ZAMARGU-4260 file (C-alpha; in steps of 0.2 Angstrom, whole numbers, plus 5000, padded with zeros to 4 digits):
<rodrens>
0) 5048/5026/5066 | 5058/5041/5072 | 5074/5033/5074 | 5088/5039/5091 | 5095/5051/5077
5) 5079/5061/5075 | 5076/5055/5056 | 5062/5049/5048 | 5062/5033/5039 | 5055/5043/5023
10) 5058/5059/5021 | 5043/5066/5009 | 5032/5064/5026 | 5041/5077/5035 | 5027/5089/5028
15) 5011/5079/5034 | 5016/5072/5052 | 5020/5090/5055 | 5003/5096/5049 | 4995/5081/5055
20) 5003/5085/5074 | 4997/5103/5072 | 4980/5101/5064 | 4973/5085/5071 | 4958/5088/5082
25) 4949/5073/5083 | 4953/5055/5094 | 4953/5046/5077 | 4962/5049/5062 | 4962/5043/5045
30) 4977/5043/5033 | 4970/5038/5015 | 4979/5041/4999 | 4985/5029/4986 | 4995/5013/4991
35) 5015/5013/4992 | 5018/5029/4998 | 5021/5026/5016 | 5004/5028/5025 | 5008/5013/5038
40) 5025/5023/5040 | 5016/5038/5043 | 5004/5032/5055 | 5018/5023/5066 | 5025/5040/5067
45) 5008/5048/5074 | 5008/5036/5085 | 5025/5038/5091 | 5025/5055/5093 | 5009/5053/5104
50) 5015/5045/5116 | 5032/5052/5118 | 5039/5058/5136 | 5050/5072/5129 | 5043/5078/5109
55) 5054/5088/5097 | 5053/5107/5102 | 5042/5114/5087 | 5035/5099/5076 | 5032/5090/5090
60) 5040/5075/5084 | 5044/5061/5092 | 5060/5061/5099 | 5068/5044/5095 | 5077/5042/5113
65) 5067/5045/5128 | 5061/5027/5135 | 5042/5027/5128 | 5052/5029/5110 | 5066/5016/5114
70) 5048/5004/5120 | 5040/5009/5104 | 5056/5006/5093 | 5057/4990/5100 | 5039/4983/5097
75) 5035/4981/5117 | 5026/4998/5121 | 5013/4996/5134 | 4999/5008/5127 | 5002/5005/5108
80) 4991/4991/5100 | 4994/4987/5081 | 4978/4980/5071 | 4983/4971/5054 | 4980/4955/5046
85) 4993/4940/5050 | 4996/4939/5034 | 5005/4956/5032 | 5015/4954/5049 | 5031/4950/5042
90) 5030/4961/5027 | 5028/4975/5039 | 5042/4968/5049 | 5031/4964/5065 | 5032/4948/5073
95) 5015/4935/5074 | 5012/4937/5093 | 5015/4956/5092 | 4999/4966/5094 | 4980/4962/5092
100) 4983/4961/5114 | 4997/4947/5108 | 4981/4936/5105 | 4989/4925/5091 | 4986/4909/5089
105) 4999/4896/5080 | 4988/4889/5066 | 4994/4881/5050 | 4979/4888/5041 | 4986/4900/5027
110) 4985/4919/5037 | 4972/4930/5036 | 4970/4945/5023 | 4959/4952/5035 | 4957/4960/5053
115) 4944/4947/5062 | 4932/4951/5077 | 4941/4944/5091 | 4955/4956/5087 | 4946/4969/5089
120) 4937/4963/5105 | 4956/4962/5111 | 4957/4978/5107 | 4942/4982/5115 | 4951/4975/5133
125) 4965/4985/5130 | 4957/5002/5128 | 4947/5002/5143 | 4962/4998/5152 | 4971/5014/5162
130) 4988/5020/5151 | 5003/5011/5157 | 5015/5025/5156 | 5001/5041/5159 | 5004/5049/5139
135) 4989/5041/5130 | 4984/5024/5124 | 4987/5023/5104 | 4978/5009/5091 | 4984/5008/5073
140) 4972/4999/5060 | 4981/4996/5044 | 4974/4993/5032 | 4959/5000/5038 | 4949/4990/5023
145) 4955/4975/5030 | 4944/4975/5042 | 4928/4963/5040 | 4910/4970/5043 | 4908/4961/5060
150) 4924/4967/5066 | 4919/4983/5059 | 4904/4987/5068 | 4914/4979/5083 | 4925/4995/5083
155) 4912/5007/5081 | 4905/5010/5099 | 4925/5013/5105 | 4927/5024/5090 | 4914/5036/5093
160) 4915/5037/5114 | 4934/5032/5116 | 4941/5028/5135 | 4951/5041/5143 | 4966/5045/5133
165) 4965/5030/5119 | 4967/5038/5101 | 4962/5031/5085 | 4973/5031/5068 | 4969/5020/5053
170) 4976/5019/5037 | 4968/5013/5020 | 4970/5015/5001 | 4952/5013/4998 | 4941/5024/5012
175) 4926/5022/5002 | 4928/5005/5006 | 4926/5008/5025 | 4908/5009/5034 | 4902/5027/5033
180) 4900/5025/5050 | 4918/5024/5052 | 4922/5036/5041 | 4913/5051/5049 | 4922/5046/5065
185) 4938/5050/5061 | 4947/5068/5055 | 4955/5064/5036 | 4972/5066/5034 | 4977/5066/5013
190) 4994/5057/5010 | 4996/5061/4991 | 5012/5055/4981 | 5027/5062/4983 | 5036/5074/4973
195) 5047/5063/4960 | 5063/5073/4964 | 5063/5067/4980 | 5055/5049/4977 | 5070/5048/4964
200) 5082/5055/4979 | 5076/5042/4989 | 5077/5028/4976 | 5093/5032/4972 | 5097/5031/4990
205) 5092/5013/4991 | 5105/5008/4977 | 5090/5005/4966 | 5100/5008/4948 | 5089/5018/4932
210) 5076/5023/4946 | 5066/5035/4934 | 5059/5021/4926 | 5053/5008/4940 | 5048/5025/4949
215) 5037/5029/4932 | 5031/5010/4931 | 5026/5010/4949 | 5015/5028/4944 | 5025/5037/4956
220) 5023/5027/4972 | 5043/5027/4979 | 5039/5011/4990 | 5031/5000/4978 | 5047/5006/4966
225) 5058/4999/4979 | 5049/4983/4981 | 5050/4979/4964 | 5067/4980/4962 | 5070/4972/4977
230) 5060/4958/4970 | 5069/4956/4955 | 5064/4967/4941 | 5076/4977/4930 | 5073/4993/4921
235) 5079/4986/4907 | 5064/4970/4907 | 5051/4984/4911 | 5056/4996/4893 | 5058/4979/4885
240) 5041/4971/4890 | 5031/4978/4875 | 5039/4975/4862 | 5043/4957/4868 | 5022/4957/4870
245) 5022/4961/4854 | 5031/4947/4847 | 5020/4936/4858 | 5036/4931/4872 | 5030/4925/4885
250) 5045/4924/4895 | 5045/4941/4896 | 5034/4939/4910 | 5034/4920/4914 | 5046/4921/4930
255) 5034/4935/4937 | 5023/4932/4952 | 5004/4930/4945 | 5000/4946/4951 | 5012/4955/4946
260) 5012/4950/4928 | 4993/4953/4926 | 4997/4969/4934 | 5011/4973/4923 | 5000/4970/4907
265) 4987/4980/4915 | 4999/4995/4916 | 5003/4992/4898 | 4987/4988/4890 | 4982/5006/4899
270) 4997/5016/4890 | 4993/5010/4875 | 4974/5013/4876 | 4980/5033/4880 | 4993/5032/4865
275) 4976/5026/4854 | 4967/5040/4860 | 4982/5051/4855 | 4987/5055/4875 | 5004/5053/4882
280) 5008/5036/4892 | 5008/5034/4911 | 5019/5018/4914 | 5030/5017/4899 | 5042/5027/4891
285) 5032/5034/4873 | 5048/5027/4864 | 5048/5010/4870 | 5029/5008/4866 | 5026/5001/4847
290) 5013/5011/4838 | 4994/5013/4843 | 4985/5005/4836 | 4967/5003/4836 | 4957/5004/4851
295) 4942/4992/4852 | 4955/4975/4855 | 4964/4983/4868 | 4949/4986/4877 | 4943/4970/4874
300) 4962/4963/4879 | 4959/4977/4896 | 4942/4968/4900 | 4951/4948/4900 | 4964/4958/4911
305) 4952/4966/4923 | 4945/4947/4924 | 4959/4937/4926 | 4965/4948/4941 | 4950/4943/4950
310) 4958/4928/4952 | 4976/4930/4950 | 4981/4925/4969 | 4975/4906/4967 | 4976/4903/4946
315) 4973/4885/4940 | 4986/4883/4929 | 4999/4902/4928 | 5006/4896/4914 | 4994/4896/4902
320) 4984/4910/4911 | 5001/4920/4907 | 5001/4913/4887 | 4984/4916/4887 | 4987/4934/4891
325) 5001/4939/4882 | 4994/4929/4864 | 4979/4940/4867 | 4987/4956/4866 | 5000/4953/4855
330) 4982/4951/4845 | 4976/4968/4851 | 4991/4976/4843 | 4990/4966/4829 | 4973/4962/4825
335) 4968/4955/4808 | 4962/4969/4793 | 4946/4972/4796 | 4941/4966/4816 | 4942/4984/4822
340) 4926/4987/4812 | 4916/4973/4813 | 4918/4973/4834
</rodrens>
C-alpha cells in the first residue's frame, strides 16, 4: 500500500502501477505473472488508488494521506473486500476476521487453501450495497487460482455485470488454471520479473547478505529470495549444496521444510541437466556445480523429485524421504559405468 510518505512498498511496481491506472478500460483486471514479484502488493495499490479521494496528480497513485487511504491502511475500508484463502491471511498480514465480509468463523480445522463459495456469496452481498464513501467498491482476489469450481461459477455473473461502481482485481500465478469464462471477463495486466539491479538493491536494503546468490537461487524473484533469507537459508549453504549432494550428505537439507528441500533439489537437478546439455545454469553459479554427468540418470532423478513434490506437504516420513532423494541424486551424479547406456 502507498504509505503516508507516498512511497511504494516495492520500487519496481511504479511503472506497472502507472501503466495500469492509465490504461485500465475494464472493471476487472487480472494481474498475472510469476510468484514472488509483488502481485498482491500491486493489486492492493490498484485498489487503494481506485478508492483514494485525492489521487496524486499525473500518476493517479493513491495519496496515502486522505481519510480513504487511512481506512485502507488500517484494513477497515468499508468499500474494500479481500478474498484470500484462510491459510494465507497471516502470511499476508491480514487478520482472520478481515475480508470475506467479516464472516470468517472460528474453527479448529486446518485453514483452507481455497477461496470457497461462502466467501464469494458474502462478497455478492457486499457488491450489491451502495458505496459508503462514494468513490468505488473494490474486490481483490488472491490468488485467483485458489477459487474452487463452485466459487468460481458463483463469481461469474457479478464479474460479467458488476453493479454500480464495483471493480475487481484478480491476481494469479497460474492464469491458465482459471475458468476461461473468468479470464475472458478480465483485462490482463502482466507483471514481469524486476530488473536484476533493482531487485538486488531492494534485497540489500532489507539487509540480505550475498543477495545476488539468493536472488539467482530464487530465479530472479526478490520476494522469494527475501523469504528464504528470513527463514534462515544462507547463501553459503546454497553454494555448498551441489558438492554436499555429490557426497551424499543428507544433513545439507535435513533441517529444511520438506517442500523447500524438494524445490531446492529440483532446481539443482535442473541446473545439472542444463550443464549436461552444454547450457549455462540458472540457479547456481557454474563453479559451484560438479562436472556434468550423463543426462539419462538426471532425468530419472527429476521424475522422482516431481513425484515427491506432489506429496511434499504431507510426507509419511520426512527424514527417510529426504535421505532417499539425496542418495538418488548422488547416484545420478555418479552412475555405475555403463548404466547410462542401459537406461
